[in-house]
Backbone bond lengths (Angstrom), bond angles and torsions (degrees), N, CA, C in turn:
res aa  C-N    CA-C-N  psi(-1)  N-CA   C-N-CA  omega(-1)  CA-C   N-CA-C  phi
1 M - - - 1.407 - - 1.530 107.40 -
2 K 1.327 115.39 136.19 1.481 119.42 -176.59 1.499 109.81 -87.51
3 N 1.302 113.06 154.90 1.511 121.07 -178.64 1.559 110.21 -60.97
4 K 1.364 118.29 -38.14 1.450 119.30 177.48 1.463 113.57 -59.41
5 E 1.344 115.48 -40.20 1.428 119.20 -179.60 1.503 111.31 -68.24
6 I 1.356 115.98 -38.29 1.466 118.01 179.77 1.448 111.41 -65.77
7 K 1.355 118.76 -43.02 1.478 120.88 -178.27 1.533 113.59 -64.41
8 K 1.301 118.00 -23.48 1.468 117.56 -179.21 1.558 110.50 -78.80
9 L 1.302 120.36 -16.69 1.410 123.14 -177.49 1.560 110.38 -79.64
10 S 1.342 113.95 149.90 1.432 120.15 178.13 1.527 109.67 -79.49
11 T 1.287 117.86 169.60 1.453 123.29 -179.02 1.493 111.61 -59.39
12 D 1.357 118.54 -43.65 1.477 122.21 179.41 1.517 111.02 -64.44
13 E 1.329 114.75 -41.17 1.487 119.65 179.11 1.589 111.05 -63.79
14 L 1.303 114.18 -40.39 1.459 119.00 177.30 1.508 111.50 -64.24
15 K 1.285 117.41 -41.45 1.494 119.49 177.81 1.607 111.32 -63.38
16 K 1.291 114.20 -39.61 1.479 119.67 177.61 1.505 111.50 -64.41
17 K 1.359 114.95 -41.04 1.423 122.60 177.32 1.495 112.64 -61.20
18 I 1.360 116.86 -44.41 1.446 124.30 179.71 1.523 107.57 -59.82
19 N 1.331 116.97 -46.46 1.487 119.50 -178.95 1.535 113.76 -60.67
20 S 1.366 113.39 -41.75 1.431 117.11 179.86 1.578 112.12 -69.92
21 L 1.293 114.60 -34.39 1.503 118.81 178.04 1.554 108.53 -69.30
22 K 1.364 116.71 -40.40 1.448 118.20 179.30 1.552 111.95 -63.21
23 K 1.329 115.48 -34.94 1.485 119.55 178.09 1.493 108.04 -69.30
24 D 1.269 119.48 -41.07 1.505 122.45 178.31 1.514 108.24 -62.00
25 L 1.316 119.10 -41.90 1.437 124.29 -177.57 1.540 108.84 -65.48
26 F 1.347 114.71 -41.20 1.485 120.23 179.68 1.522 108.34 -60.95
27 N 1.306 115.20 -48.54 1.524 119.01 -177.79 1.564 109.16 -67.15
28 S 1.276 114.18 -36.12 1.517 113.77 -177.59 1.541 110.52 -67.74
29 R 1.313 116.53 -31.58 1.511 119.06 178.17 1.541 108.15 -61.15
30 F 1.288 118.12 -44.54 1.507 122.46 -177.78 1.527 108.00 -65.22
31 R 1.374 115.48 -44.37 1.442 117.43 179.26 1.534 112.42 -63.47
32 K 1.359 116.21 -35.23 1.395 117.90 -178.27 1.562 113.56 -70.97
33 V 1.377 114.11 -35.46 1.422 118.73 175.34 1.524 113.95 -66.58
34 N 1.327 114.46 -35.19 1.488 122.07 -178.98 1.558 111.29 -88.54
35 S 1.334 117.10 8.92 1.452 122.82 -178.38 1.522 114.32 54.34
36 Q 1.348 116.94 32.91 1.414 122.90 175.06 1.484 113.65 -100.32
37 L 1.298 117.97 -6.20 1.442 121.41 -177.41 1.534 109.77 -84.51
38 E 1.273 116.21 114.76 1.406 119.54 -177.21 1.548 115.05 -84.73
39 D 1.338 115.89 -37.13 1.455 123.97 -178.10 1.511 106.97 -101.91
40 T 1.304 122.07 89.61 1.443 124.45 -177.16 1.531 110.22 -72.43
41 A 1.300 120.04 -19.61 1.503 121.63 178.06 1.523 110.07 -70.42
42 K 1.339 114.62 -26.37 1.470 116.55 179.46 1.465 113.47 -63.01
43 F 1.372 117.64 -30.57 1.445 125.49 177.03 1.546 111.65 -57.47
44 S 1.327 113.55 -52.57 1.493 119.92 -174.85 1.551 107.76 -72.29
45 Q 1.387 115.62 -36.13 1.430 119.20 -176.33 1.546 109.87 -67.15
46 T 1.278 119.47 -36.32 1.407 124.00 175.92 1.504 114.89 -61.40
47 K 1.399 112.42 -40.84 1.469 119.01 174.20 1.489 112.22 -63.67
48 K 1.297 118.03 -39.29 1.447 122.96 179.10 1.542 110.77 -68.50
49 D 1.300 117.40 -39.48 1.466 119.07 177.23 1.521 111.98 -66.46
50 I 1.345 116.94 -36.38 1.483 118.18 174.64 1.480 112.19 -60.32
51 A 1.339 114.94 -44.53 1.480 123.10 -179.77 1.474 111.75 -61.42
52 K 1.385 116.85 -43.29 1.465 119.09 177.51 1.514 113.19 -62.03
53 I 1.364 116.83 -42.47 1.404 118.84 -178.22 1.501 112.85 -72.02
54 L 1.296 120.01 -34.51 1.451 123.51 173.19 1.552 110.72 -63.30
55 T 1.288 116.53 -39.45 1.494 121.67 179.35 1.561 108.00 -63.63
56 I 1.259 118.51 -45.96 1.473 123.13 -179.26 1.537 108.32 -66.15
57 L 1.264 116.99 -43.62 1.504 118.83 175.48 1.513 115.85 -57.43
58 N 1.396 112.02 -42.59 1.491 117.53 179.75 1.571 108.72 -68.84
59 K 1.288 119.09 -35.28 1.510 119.48 178.33 1.527 109.19 -67.56
60 K 1.280 116.00 -42.51 1.513 121.32 179.41 1.489 109.28 -59.69
61 N 1.328 116.74 -49.66 1.508 118.26 177.75 1.521 115.06 -62.59
62 W 1.312 114.25 -34.48 1.470 119.70 -179.85 1.556 108.29 -65.97
63 Y 1.336 115.29 -48.18 1.460 120.23 179.48 1.533 111.80 -59.37
64 E 1.337 115.39 -41.73 1.466 119.43 -176.26 1.592 107.22 -66.39
65 Q 1.314 114.69 -44.63 1.501 115.84 178.20 1.505 114.40 -64.32
66 K 1.285 116.40 -31.89 1.461 123.71 179.62 1.551 108.36 -69.54
67 N 1.350 115.14 -41.98 1.493 117.58 179.03 1.528 110.18 -70.15
68 I 1.301 120.17 -36.30 1.449 120.54 -178.25 1.500 108.47 -66.49
69 K 1.310 117.75 -41.25 1.504 121.16 178.37 1.539 112.34 -58.87
70 R 1.390 113.91 -41.86 1.434 118.98 179.10 1.501 111.80 -66.39
71 Q 1.309 120.32 -42.59 1.386 124.03 -178.21 1.577 111.59 -69.91
72 G 1.276 114.45 -35.20 1.508 120.26 -176.68 1.521 111.44 -79.14
73 G 1.289 118.81 -27.31 1.494 121.27 -172.36 1.404 110.85 -105.98
């Protein structure tokens, strides 16, 4: 998933995307253990996508908190 695609999504959409990616990662772990996982690169790519989305979510939360402090003070 590209960073531009991630930035276009809302906070709720990002949280849903993280949940679906975590489920995929969970299932991939079982397939990897059972030697049923054909594309092993998908495993690491899913982890990277989760990290990208979490980073963008943290940035959005940080900017929101920063703006709230400016407006309140």
